[in-house]
C-alpha positions as CSV (number, residue, x, y, z in Angstrom):
1,M,4.0,-16.1,-13.4
2,K,7.3,-18.2,-13.9
3,L,10.1,-17.9,-11.2
4,E,13.8,-19.0,-11.6
5,E,17.0,-18.1,-10.4
6,N,19.4,-16.1,-12.8
7,S,22.8,-15.6,-12.7
8,T,24.2,-12.0,-13.2
9,D,27.4,-9.7,-12.7
10,Y,25.6,-9.3,-9.2
11,G,25.4,-13.0,-8.2
12,N,22.3,-15.2,-8.4
13,L,19.2,-13.3,-8.6
14,L,15.2,-14.4,-8.4
15,C,13.6,-13.7,-11.8
16,K,9.8,-13.0,-12.0
17,E,8.6,-13.8,-15.6
18,I,5.0,-12.4,-15.8
19,H,2.9,-13.9,-18.6
20,V,0.1,-11.7,-18.7
21,K,-2.5,-14.0,-20.2
22,Q,-1.6,-16.7,-17.4
23,L,-1.7,-14.0,-14.7
24,F,-5.2,-12.8,-15.6
25,K,-6.8,-16.0,-15.9
26,D,-9.8,-16.5,-14.1
27,S,-9.4,-13.0,-12.6
28,Y,-11.7,-10.2,-12.0
29,F,-13.2,-7.3,-14.5
30,E,-13.2,-9.6,-17.2
31,N,-10.2,-10.9,-16.5
32,S,-8.2,-7.4,-16.4
33,V,-7.3,-7.2,-12.5
34,Q,-5.5,-9.6,-10.3
35,F,-4.3,-8.8,-6.8
36,N,-1.5,-10.7,-4.5
37,N,0.0,-10.3,-1.1
38,V,3.5,-10.8,-0.9
39,E,5.9,-11.1,2.3
40,V,9.2,-11.3,3.2
41,T,10.6,-12.8,6.4
42,N,14.3,-12.9,7.5
43,K,15.3,-15.9,9.1
44,D,19.2,-16.4,10.7
45,D,20.5,-13.5,8.3
46,V,18.6,-15.4,5.0
47,A,15.7,-13.7,3.4
48,F,12.6,-15.7,2.3
49,I,9.8,-14.3,0.0
50,N,6.4,-15.7,-0.8
51,G,3.3,-14.6,-2.7
52,I,5.3,-14.0,-6.2
53,D,4.1,-17.0,-7.7
54,F,0.6,-16.7,-7.9
55,S,-0.1,-20.5,-9.0
56,N,1.5,-21.3,-5.6
57,P,1.5,-18.2,-3.2
58,Q,2.5,-20.5,-0.2
59,Q,6.0,-21.4,-1.6
60,L,8.9,-19.7,-0.2
61,F,11.8,-18.7,-2.2
62,E,15.3,-17.6,-0.9
63,F,16.2,-14.3,-2.6
64,D,19.0,-11.6,-2.2
65,S,16.5,-8.3,-1.8
66,E,16.4,-7.8,-5.5
67,I,14.1,-9.8,-8.1
68,R,14.4,-9.3,-11.7
69,V,11.2,-8.8,-13.3
70,I,10.2,-9.4,-17.0
71,S,6.6,-8.7,-18.5
72,D,5.6,-10.1,-21.9
73,Q,2.7,-7.3,-22.2
74,H,2.3,-3.9,-20.7
75,L,1.2,-3.8,-17.2
76,I,-0.1,-0.9,-14.4
77,K,0.7,-2.1,-11.0
78,F,-0.6,-0.5,-7.7
79,H,1.6,-1.3,-5.1
80,F,0.9,-0.8,-1.1
81,S,3.9,-1.1,1.2
82,L,1.8,-2.4,4.4
83,E,5.2,-3.0,6.3
84,G,9.0,-2.3,4.9
85,T,10.3,-0.4,2.2
86,Y,9.9,-1.3,-1.3
87,S,11.3,0.1,-4.7
88,Y,10.8,-0.8,-8.5
89,Q,13.2,0.3,-11.1
90,P,12.7,-0.3,-15.0
91,L,16.2,-0.8,-16.4
92,S,15.4,1.0,-19.5
93,H,14.1,4.3,-17.9
94,I,16.3,4.5,-14.8
95,K,15.0,8.0,-13.9
96,Y,11.7,6.5,-13.0
97,L,12.9,4.8,-10.0
98,V,9.4,4.2,-7.7
99,Q,10.2,4.3,-4.0
100,I,7.6,3.4,-1.8
101,P,8.4,3.7,1.9
102,E,6.4,1.5,4.7
103,N,2.8,2.2,5.0
104,H,2.8,4.1,1.7
105,C,1.6,3.5,-1.8
106,N,2.0,4.3,-5.7
107,M,0.9,3.4,-9.1
108,F,3.0,2.7,-11.9
109,Y,3.1,1.5,-15.4
110,Y,5.7,-0.3,-17.1
111,P,5.9,-1.6,-20.9
112,T,7.5,-5.0,-21.6
113,T,10.9,-4.3,-20.2
114,E,13.2,-5.5,-17.7
115,G,12.9,-3.9,-14.4
116,R,13.6,-5.0,-10.7
117,D,12.0,-5.2,-7.5
118,I,14.0,-4.1,-4.8
119,F,13.1,-5.3,-1.0
120,Y,15.1,-3.4,1.8
121,K,16.7,-5.5,5.0
122,G,13.9,-6.4,7.3
123,N,10.4,-8.2,7.0
124,A,7.9,-6.9,4.5
125,K,4.1,-7.2,3.8
126,V,2.9,-6.0,0.4
127,F,-0.5,-5.7,-1.3
128,E,-0.2,-5.6,-4.9
129,I,-2.9,-5.0,-7.8
130,Y,-2.1,-5.5,-11.5
131,I,-4.3,-4.2,-14.3
132,K,-4.4,-4.2,-17.9
133,P,-4.1,-0.6,-19.1
134,K,-7.3,-0.8,-21.2
135,L,-9.2,-1.2,-17.8
136,L,-8.6,2.4,-16.7
137,P,-10.6,4.2,-19.3
138,K,-13.7,1.8,-18.6
139,L,-13.4,2.0,-14.8
140,L,-13.2,6.1,-15.0
141,G,-15.0,6.9,-17.8
142,T,-13.9,10.7,-19.2
143,H,-12.2,11.1,-16.0
144,F,-9.2,9.0,-17.2
145,K,-8.5,11.5,-19.9
146,K,-9.0,14.5,-17.7
147,S,-7.0,13.4,-14.8
148,F,-4.3,11.0,-16.4
149,G,-3.3,12.4,-19.8
150,K,0.5,11.9,-18.5
151,L,-0.3,8.1,-18.3
152,Q,-2.1,7.7,-21.6
153,H,0.6,9.3,-23.3
154,A,3.3,7.4,-21.6
155,I,1.0,4.2,-22.6
156,L,0.9,5.1,-26.3
157,N,4.5,5.8,-26.2
158,S,5.6,2.5,-24.3
159,N,7.3,4.8,-21.6
160,S,7.5,4.0,-18.1
161,F,5.3,6.0,-15.7
162,V,4.8,6.8,-11.8
163,L,1.6,8.6,-10.7
164,W,3.7,10.3,-7.8
165,D,7.3,11.4,-7.1
166,K,6.9,11.0,-3.6
167,S,4.7,8.0,-2.6
168,K,1.2,8.8,-0.9
169,F,0.9,7.1,2.7
170,I,-2.1,4.7,3.0
171,P,-5.1,6.3,4.5
172,P,-6.6,4.5,7.3
173,Q,-9.9,3.6,5.1
174,I,-7.7,2.6,2.2
175,R,-5.9,-0.1,4.4
176,S,-9.5,-0.8,6.0
177,K,-10.4,-1.7,2.3
178,I,-7.5,-3.7,1.7
179,N,-8.1,-5.9,4.9
180,E,-11.7,-6.5,3.3
181,I,-10.4,-7.9,0.2
182,V,-7.5,-10.2,1.9
183,Q,-10.1,-11.4,4.5
184,C,-12.8,-11.9,2.2
185,P,-15.3,-14.4,3.8
186,Y,-17.2,-15.9,0.8
187,K,-16.4,-18.3,-1.6
188,G,-17.6,-19.5,-5.3
189,E,-19.6,-16.8,-7.5
190,I,-20.3,-14.6,-4.4
191,R,-16.8,-14.1,-3.6
192,K,-15.7,-13.0,-7.1
193,R,-18.9,-10.5,-6.8
194,Y,-17.6,-9.3,-3.3
195,L,-14.1,-8.7,-4.4
196,E,-14.9,-6.7,-7.5
197,S,-17.1,-4.6,-5.5
198,K,-14.2,-4.1,-3.1
199,L,-11.9,-3.7,-5.9
200,T,-13.8,-0.8,-7.6
201,V,-14.1,1.2,-4.5
202,L,-10.4,0.8,-3.6
203,L,-9.1,1.8,-7.2
204,I,-11.6,4.6,-7.4
205,D,-10.8,6.0,-4.0
206,F,-7.2,5.5,-4.9
207,L,-7.2,7.2,-8.2
208,M,-10.0,10.1,-7.8
209,G,-10.4,10.6,-4.2
210,R,-10.4,14.3,-3.1
211,Q,-7.9,13.4,-0.3
212,T,-5.5,11.9,-2.8
213,L,-5.6,14.7,-5.1
214,E,-5.2,17.1,-2.7
215,I,-2.2,15.4,-0.6
216,S,-0.6,14.8,-4.1
217,K,-0.3,18.7,-4.6
218,N,0.8,19.2,-1.1
219,N,3.7,16.7,-1.1
220,N,5.2,18.4,-3.9
221,K,5.5,21.6,-2.2
222,L,7.6,20.0,0.6
223,M,11.5,19.5,0.8
224,N,12.2,15.7,0.6
225,S,14.0,15.9,3.7
226,D,10.9,17.2,5.6
227,Y,8.8,14.4,3.8
228,L,11.2,11.8,5.0
229,A,11.1,13.4,8.4
230,L,7.2,13.1,8.4
231,V,7.3,9.6,7.1
232,K,9.7,8.7,10.2
233,V,7.3,10.2,12.5
234,E,4.2,8.7,11.0
235,A,6.2,5.4,11.4
236,H,6.9,5.7,15.3
237,I,3.2,6.5,15.5
238,R,1.9,3.3,14.1
239,K,4.3,1.5,16.0
240,N,3.7,2.9,19.2
241,L,-0.2,3.1,19.2
242,K,-0.3,1.6,22.9
243,E,1.8,4.6,24.2
244,P,1.1,8.1,25.2
245,L,1.9,10.1,22.0
246,K,3.0,14.0,22.6
247,I,3.7,16.4,20.0
248,L,6.5,17.8,21.5
249,D,7.9,14.3,21.5
250,L,7.0,13.7,18.1
251,A,8.4,17.1,16.8
252,E,11.6,16.0,18.3
253,I,11.7,12.9,16.2
254,A,10.9,15.0,13.1
255,G,13.6,17.7,13.9
256,F,10.6,20.3,13.8
257,N,8.9,22.6,16.0
258,A,5.5,21.8,17.0
259,T,4.1,24.2,14.7
260,K,5.7,23.1,11.6
261,L,4.9,19.4,12.4
262,K,1.5,20.1,12.8
263,R,1.2,22.2,9.7
264,D,3.3,19.8,7.3
265,F,1.9,16.9,9.0
266,K,-1.6,18.0,7.8
267,K,-0.2,18.6,4.3
268,V,1.0,15.2,3.9
269,Y,-1.4,12.9,5.5
270,G,-4.7,15.0,4.9
271,M,-5.7,15.5,8.4
272,P,-4.6,16.9,11.7
273,I,-1.9,14.9,13.4
274,F,-4.0,14.1,16.6
275,R,-7.1,12.9,14.3
276,Y,-4.9,10.9,12.2
277,I,-3.6,9.0,15.2
278,T,-7.2,8.4,16.6
279,A,-8.0,7.2,13.2
280,L,-5.3,4.6,13.4
281,R,-6.0,3.7,17.0
282,M,-9.7,2.8,16.0
283,E,-8.6,1.0,12.9
284,A,-6.4,-1.2,15.0
285,A,-9.0,-1.8,17.5
286,K,-11.5,-2.7,14.9
287,S,-9.2,-5.2,13.6
288,L,-8.6,-7.0,17.1
289,I,-12.4,-7.1,18.0
290,A,-13.5,-8.3,14.5
291,Q,-10.5,-10.6,13.7
292,D,-9.0,-11.5,16.9
293,G,-11.9,-11.6,19.1
294,A,-10.7,-9.5,21.6
295,T,-12.9,-7.9,24.2
296,I,-13.5,-4.0,24.0
297,A,-11.6,-3.4,27.2
298,H,-8.6,-5.2,25.8
299,A,-8.9,-3.7,22.6
300,A,-8.9,-0.5,24.1
301,Y,-5.9,-0.8,26.4
302,E,-3.7,-2.2,23.3
303,V,-4.6,1.4,21.4
304,G,-3.7,3.5,24.5
305,Y,-7.0,3.9,26.3
306,S,-7.1,3.2,29.8
307,N,-10.8,3.8,30.5
308,P,-13.1,1.4,28.1
309,Q,-15.8,4.2,28.1
310,H,-13.5,6.9,26.6
311,F,-12.6,4.6,24.0
312,T,-16.3,3.6,23.1
313,K,-16.9,7.4,22.9
314,A,-14.1,7.9,20.2
315,F,-14.9,4.8,18.3
316,K,-18.4,5.9,17.6
317,R,-17.2,9.4,16.9
318,T,-14.6,8.0,14.5
319,M,-16.1,5.0,12.9
320,G,-19.9,5.9,13.0
321,Y,-21.0,2.8,14.9
322,L,-20.1,1.4,18.4
323,P,-17.4,-1.3,19.0
324,S,-20.0,-3.7,20.3
325,N,-21.5,-3.8,16.9
326,L,-18.5,-6.1,15.7
327,K,-19.3,-8.7,17.9
C-alpha cells in the first residue's frame, strides 16, 4: 500500500495505491484475505484519516473527503460502515456508485482501474475486508456459481460489480463478529487460526445467510425515499438506546404511520422493530460488560433498563446465556 498526495483539477487529493502482492503478504487463507480498520476524525475543521496504510495503520493523514484509489490487480472488497457514511465510485464505470450509509455494508468488485473513496463530513469508523477473487469459489464451492453468476461474469469481463443496489444494514450478530475480529485476544499462530475461523464465519454469513438473501429481495421492493427514511429511524435507534423508544415517535421520524413503519422496518432489517431494538441493546450491554468492565446494573442502565432483573431476563432470552457469564 503506497500513499501520496496528488494534484488534480479539484485540488490536492490523497492517493492510495494498492499493490496486491504487498497487501496480502502474510495475510489469511493462503495470502488471499486481508482486513483493516479505518477511522476518520475531524478537529478544527480539518479531517484526518488513519488505518489506510497497512504498513503503519496508526499514521494520520490529512485529507479532503476523497481518496483516489488505484489497484494493480483485481480485488473484491467487503465494506462495513460502522460509523459515518461512505461511497466508492469506479471512474470507468460511473453507474456503479456504491453508497454505504452508517451501520450498513456492501460488497463490490473493481478491476485494475481508478476509483475514489468518499467519506462524508463527520467522524467515521470502517471495517473493510479485501479478498482475491479466486478465494470465493474455494470458500463457497458450488454455491458460488449458483448465487453469484453476475459477479463471476463481471470478473471474467473486467467489469465493476456491486452486490446490492441498496446497501444492507449490519445485523447485530455480524457487528458482534466484527468486534471479535478487531479485539482478538491471541498472538502468533493461534491468532492467525482464530482470525481465519472468525473471518470464514463472517464471510459465509454475509454472502449466504438466509436473512441476507431475504433482506436483499425486500430492499428492492421499497422506494428509495422509504428506504432512506428507515435508515434514518435505525440511526436514531442506535444513538438513543438509553432512551424510551416509542413507535409513534419513530414513525414521526420516518414520516410514516405506525403500521407502515412496523411492516417496512421488518422488510429491511429482517425482524420486528422492537426485537431489533432489544438485540442492539443487548449487544451494546455485552460490549460494556465484557470490554469495559461495567457492572450488570450499570450496563442495564446504559441501554435503557432501570431494573437489572428485567435486563437480565431480556439478555438471557436474546443472547442465550446470562450476562454474569461475561464476567
